[in-house]
C-alpha positions in Angstrom: 47.8 -95.6 195.7 51.0 -94.8 193.8 52.6 -97.5 191.5 56.5 -96.9 190.8 58.9 -98.6 188.5 62.5 -98.0 189.7 64.8 -98.1 186.8 68.8 -98.4 186.6 71.3 -98.8 184.0 74.4 -100.6 185.1 77.4 -99.0 183.6 81.1 -100.2 183.8 83.0 -99.6 186.8 85.3 -96.6 185.9 86.9 -93.7 187.5 85.2 -90.3 187.6 87.7 -89.1 185.3 86.9 -91.9 183.0 83.1 -91.2 183.3 83.9 -87.5 182.6 85.8 -88.3 179.3 82.8 -90.5 178.3 80.4 -88.0 178.9 82.5 -85.5 176.8 82.4 -87.9 173.8 78.8 -88.4 173.9 77.5 -84.9 174.7 78.3 -81.7 172.8 80.6 -79.0 174.6 78.7 -76.7 176.9 79.5 -73.6 179.0 81.1 -74.3 182.3 79.8 -71.2 184.2 81.3 -69.8 187.4 83.4 -71.9 189.8 81.6 -72.7 192.8 83.3 -71.4 195.9 82.8 -71.7 199.7 79.6 -70.3 200.4 80.5 -68.3 203.4 81.3 -65.1 202.0 78.6 -64.7 199.2 76.3 -61.9 199.2 72.5 -61.9 198.8 71.1 -61.8 195.4 68.8 -58.9 194.7 65.2 -59.2 193.2 66.4 -57.3 190.2 69.3 -59.9 189.6 66.9 -62.7 189.8 64.2 -61.0 187.7 66.6 -60.3 184.9 67.2 -64.2 184.7 63.5 -65.2 184.7 61.3 -65.7 181.7 58.8 -63.0 180.9 56.2 -65.6 180.3 55.4 -66.0 184.0 52.3 -68.1 183.7 52.3 -71.9 184.2 50.8 -74.0 181.4 47.0 -74.7 181.4 47.5 -77.7 178.9 44.9 -80.2 179.9 45.9 -83.4 178.1 48.4 -86.0 179.1 49.6 -87.7 182.2 50.8 -85.9 185.4 53.4 -86.7 187.9 53.4 -84.9 191.4 56.6 -84.6 193.5 56.7 -83.6 197.2 60.0 -82.7 198.9 60.7 -82.2 202.6 63.7 -80.2 203.9 66.6 -81.2 206.3 66.1 -84.1 208.5 68.9 -83.0 211.0 69.0 -85.3 214.1 70.2 -83.4 217.1 70.8 -85.3 220.4 67.7 -83.6 221.8 65.7 -85.1 219.0 66.9 -88.7 219.3 66.6 -88.4 223.2 63.0 -87.6 222.7 62.7 -90.5 220.4 64.5 -93.0 222.5 62.6 -96.2 223.6 63.5 -99.1 225.6 64.2 -101.1 222.5 65.8 -98.3 220.5 64.4 -95.1 218.9 60.9 -94.3 217.4 60.3 -90.9 215.6 56.9 -91.6 214.4 54.9 -89.4 216.7 57.0 -86.3 215.6 55.7 -86.6 212.2 52.0 -87.4 212.9 50.3 -84.0 212.3 52.0 -83.9 208.7 52.0 -87.6 207.9 49.1 -87.5 205.5 50.7 -84.6 203.6 54.2 -86.0 202.8 53.7 -89.4 201.1 50.4 -88.3 199.3 52.3 -87.7 196.1 53.7 -89.8 193.1 57.2 -89.4 194.5 58.5 -87.8 197.6 62.0 -86.8 198.6 63.9 -85.8 201.8 67.1 -84.4 202.7 68.9 -86.8 205.1 71.1 -84.2 206.4 73.1 -86.6 208.8 74.6 -90.1 208.7 72.3 -92.8 209.9 74.6 -95.6 211.1 74.5 -95.3 214.8 74.5 -99.0 215.5 77.8 -99.2 213.6 79.6 -96.2 214.7 77.8 -94.8 217.7 75.2 -92.2 218.0 76.6 -88.6 217.8 75.5 -84.9 217.8 77.0 -81.8 216.1 79.6 -81.2 214.6 79.9 -85.0 213.7 76.5 -86.2 213.2 75.3 -89.9 213.3 71.7 -90.7 213.8 69.9 -93.9 214.5 68.9 -96.0 211.6 65.3 -95.8 212.8 65.1 -92.5 211.1 65.3 -94.3 207.6 62.5 -96.4 208.7 60.4 -93.6 209.6 61.1 -91.8 206.4 60.0 -95.1 204.7 56.9 -95.2 206.6 56.1 -91.6 205.7 56.2 -92.5 201.9 59.6 -91.1 201.1 61.0 -92.6 198.1 64.5 -91.0 197.8 66.7 -89.2 200.1 69.5 -86.7 199.2 72.6 -88.0 201.1 75.2 -85.5 199.6 75.7 -82.9 202.3 78.4 -81.2 204.3 78.0 -83.9 207.0 78.4 -87.0 204.7 82.1 -87.4 205.7 81.8 -86.6 209.3 82.9 -90.3 210.1 85.2 -90.6 207.1 84.8 -93.2 204.5 83.6 -95.9 207.2 80.7 -93.6 208.1 79.7 -92.9 204.7 79.8 -96.5 203.7 77.8 -97.6 206.8 75.1 -95.1 206.2 74.7 -96.2 202.6 74.6 -99.8 203.8 71.6 -98.7 206.3 69.8 -97.1 203.4 70.3 -100.2 201.0 69.2 -102.6 203.8 66.0 -100.7 204.0 65.5 -100.3 200.3 65.7 -96.5 200.5 66.9 -95.1 197.2 69.5 -92.3 197.7 71.5 -89.7 195.6 74.6 -87.9 195.9 76.8 -90.2 197.9 77.5 -93.5 196.6 79.4 -96.8 197.7 81.2 -97.6 194.4 81.9 -96.4 190.9 79.2 -98.6 189.8 76.7 -97.2 192.4 77.7 -93.9 191.2 77.2 -94.4 187.5 73.7 -96.1 188.1 71.0 -93.3 187.3 68.5 -92.7 190.0 65.4 -93.0 188.0 61.7 -93.5 189.1 58.9 -94.0 186.7 55.2 -93.2 187.7 52.3 -92.9 185.0 54.6 -93.5 182.2 56.8 -90.5 183.2 60.4 -91.1 184.2 61.8 -88.6 186.7 65.8 -88.8 187.3 67.5 -87.3 190.2 71.1 -85.8 190.8 72.6 -84.3 193.8 75.7 -82.2 194.7 77.2 -80.6 197.9 79.5 -77.7 198.2 81.7 -79.5 200.4 82.4 -81.7 203.6 83.1 -79.3 206.3 86.8 -79.9 205.5 86.6 -83.6 206.1 88.7 -85.7 204.0 87.4 -87.5 201.1 89.5 -90.4 199.8 90.8 -89.6 196.2 90.1 -93.3 195.3 86.8 -93.0 196.7 85.5 -89.6 195.5 82.0 -91.3 194.7 81.5 -91.0 198.4 80.6 -87.4 198.0 79.4 -85.7 194.9 80.9 -82.1 195.0 79.8 -79.1 192.9 81.7 -79.3 189.7 80.7 -76.7 187.3 82.2 -78.6 184.4 80.9 -81.9 185.1 77.4 -81.0 186.3 76.0 -80.0 183.0 77.3 -83.2 181.3 75.6 -85.4 183.9 72.3 -83.4 183.5 72.4 -83.8 179.8 73.3 -87.4 180.0 70.3 -88.1 182.6 68.0 -86.0 180.5 68.7 -88.5 177.5 67.2 -91.2 179.7 64.2 -89.3 181.5 61.2 -87.2 180.9 61.8 -85.0 184.0 65.3 -84.1 185.8 65.3 -82.9 189.4 68.7 -81.6 190.5 69.5 -80.9 194.3 72.2 -78.6 195.5 73.5 -78.4 199.0 74.9 -74.8 199.3 74.1 -71.3 200.6 73.9 -69.5 203.9 71.3 -69.1 206.4 69.6 -66.0 204.8 66.2 -65.4 203.7 67.5 -64.8 200.2 69.9 -66.9 198.0 73.5 -66.0 197.7 75.2 -65.5 194.3 76.9 -68.8 194.4 73.2 -70.5 194.6 72.2 -68.4 191.7 75.1 -69.3 189.8 74.7 -73.2 190.1 71.1 -73.2 189.7 71.8 -71.2 186.4 74.2 -73.8 185.4 71.6 -76.3 186.0 68.9 -74.5 184.2 71.2 -74.0 181.1 72.0 -77.8 181.1 68.1 -78.5 181.0 67.3 -79.4 184.7 63.5 -79.3 185.0 63.4 -78.5 188.7 66.3 -77.5 191.2 65.8 -78.3 194.7 68.2 -76.3 197.1 69.2 -77.1 200.5 71.8 -76.6 203.2 70.5 -73.0 204.5 68.5 -74.0 207.6 65.9 -71.3 206.6 63.4 -71.2 203.8 64.4 -69.2 200.7 61.9 -68.6 197.7 60.6 -70.4 194.8 61.9 -69.3 191.0 60.0 -69.9 187.9 62.0 -69.7 184.6 59.8 -71.0 182.1 57.0 -73.5 181.3 59.2 -76.4 181.9 61.8 -75.2 184.5 61.5 -73.9 188.0 63.0 -74.6 191.5 63.1 -73.4 195.1 66.5 -72.0 196.6 66.0 -73.7 200.1 63.4 -75.8 201.6 65.0 -75.2 205.2 64.7 -77.5 208.0 61.8 -79.9 208.4 62.8 -81.7 211.7 65.9 -80.6 213.7 67.0 -79.7 217.3 67.9 -76.2 216.3 66.6 -73.3 218.3 66.0 -70.2 216.4 62.6 -69.2 214.9 63.8 -69.3 211.4 65.4 -72.7 211.9 61.8 -74.1 213.1 59.9 -72.9 209.9 59.9 -75.2 207.2 57.4 -76.7 204.7 56.5 -79.3 201.9 57.3 -78.4 198.6 55.2 -79.6 195.7 55.8 -79.6 192.0 53.7 -81.2 189.3 54.9 -82.0 185.6 52.4 -82.9 182.8 53.6 -85.1 179.7 51.5 -84.5 176.7 50.7 -87.2 174.0 53.4 -85.6 171.8 56.2 -86.1 174.6 56.4 -82.5 175.5 56.9 -82.0 179.3 55.7 -79.0 181.1 55.3 -77.5 184.7 51.7 -78.0 185.7 51.8 -76.3 189.0 54.1 -75.6 192.2 52.6 -75.4 195.9 53.9 -75.1 199.1 52.5 -75.9 202.7 54.4 -74.3 205.6 55.3 -76.2 208.6 56.5 -75.6 212.1 59.0 -77.7 214.2 58.1 -77.9 217.9 60.9 -78.6 220.4 63.5 -76.9 222.6 63.4 -74.3 223.9 59.6 -74.3 224.0 59.1 -77.9 224.9 61.1 -81.2 225.3 58.9 -83.1 222.8 59.5 -82.7 219.0 56.6 -82.2 216.6 56.2 -80.9 213.2 52.9 -79.4 212.5 51.2 -77.5 209.6 52.0 -73.9 210.3 48.2 -73.1 209.6 47.3 -75.2 212.6 49.8 -73.5 214.9 47.1 -71.6 217.0 45.7 -74.9 217.7 48.9 -76.0 219.3 49.5 -73.0 221.3 52.0 -71.3 218.7 52.1 -67.6 219.4 52.0 -65.5 216.1 51.1 -68.5 213.9 48.9 -66.2 211.4 51.7 -63.7 211.3 54.4 -66.3 210.6 52.3 -68.0 208.0 51.8 -64.5 206.2 55.4 -63.9 206.4 56.4 -67.2 204.8 53.7 -66.9 202.2 55.3 -63.6 201.1 58.8 -64.9 201.1 58.3 -68.1 199.3 56.6 -65.9 196.4 59.1 -63.4 196.5 60.3 -64.1 193.0 57.3 -65.4 191.4 53.6 -65.6 191.9 53.5 -69.1 190.2 53.6 -70.8 193.6 50.5 -71.4 195.5 50.8 -71.1 199.2 48.4 -73.6 200.9 47.4 -74.3 204.5 47.3 -77.8 203.8 48.0 -80.0 200.9 45.3 -82.5 199.7 
């Protein structure tokens, strides 16, 4: 059973600009990289482009000493109306059956993360479907039961119901003792590092979104959504790295393509240069490959959907990302391995009931071409590196 210590450092209540100045004072200057733009116009990054950016030392460490920490991450929890209709009960909503076939693989790690793509404050502001999402709070309860320790809540839907919606969703997370990153309820909350310690290894989390679908973010409450800021991000990563052994940075950007865009590559490179150990990409509702940089830095461009009401085949393919870091007696941290378990999200149009299954078990559930889909995803996720192991089932 995993034992965790949740750490925080309460900093003074300051504006984002003031925090930025403090960071400039305590950290050395660093490059800003390319300014993030709207991701809708970007082109796919070629294999040659990414390979020129990756370390030639394409072999994971075989260091046998020291403690390890294993993190698992699931993709978009995107609660469309057809999903919450299926979860409806006489007394509320129950999503538990939808995850039953994959339950044992999600929380069986030292830390588990999820991308909460929608607000979860239906009891406060009413339940709602695309384009303005608001899911039942029971989805948080289910993520908690699954073993999820922290959710990303910085997405393009964070401001769907304005400041009131963002605050209500954060209130629901806080009431359920679910750690979150990327959208905060105050400057004090924003300035509180998200750190989880397991096995004597401290892991810190940061998260950023490309935008808010044009929804207004109050100037005096810009902490409600951390946007991709290529000048601030390196400073925040370096500050976090001064407090942790491993840093995980989540980016919500990209388009629904099987390869990453130049914008995705650009922000991942910024995070890499600043010292992020693992970059976890989201927002594309399709899976995109892993990348391996060196013995202590890697990432995945998109972990796709995990549970949603979307119809297209690519939108139903997801998975569980796993990455393990080892801390040696000397304090050095290295990447000990990456694995990926493909999943499939049953639901409309093939059936009314929603169910997430291991893709390898697809034939048992009547999924046509399950073996072909598994092979296709295996090839895609290892497109940039052979340092990821594609597995039928995680242990």
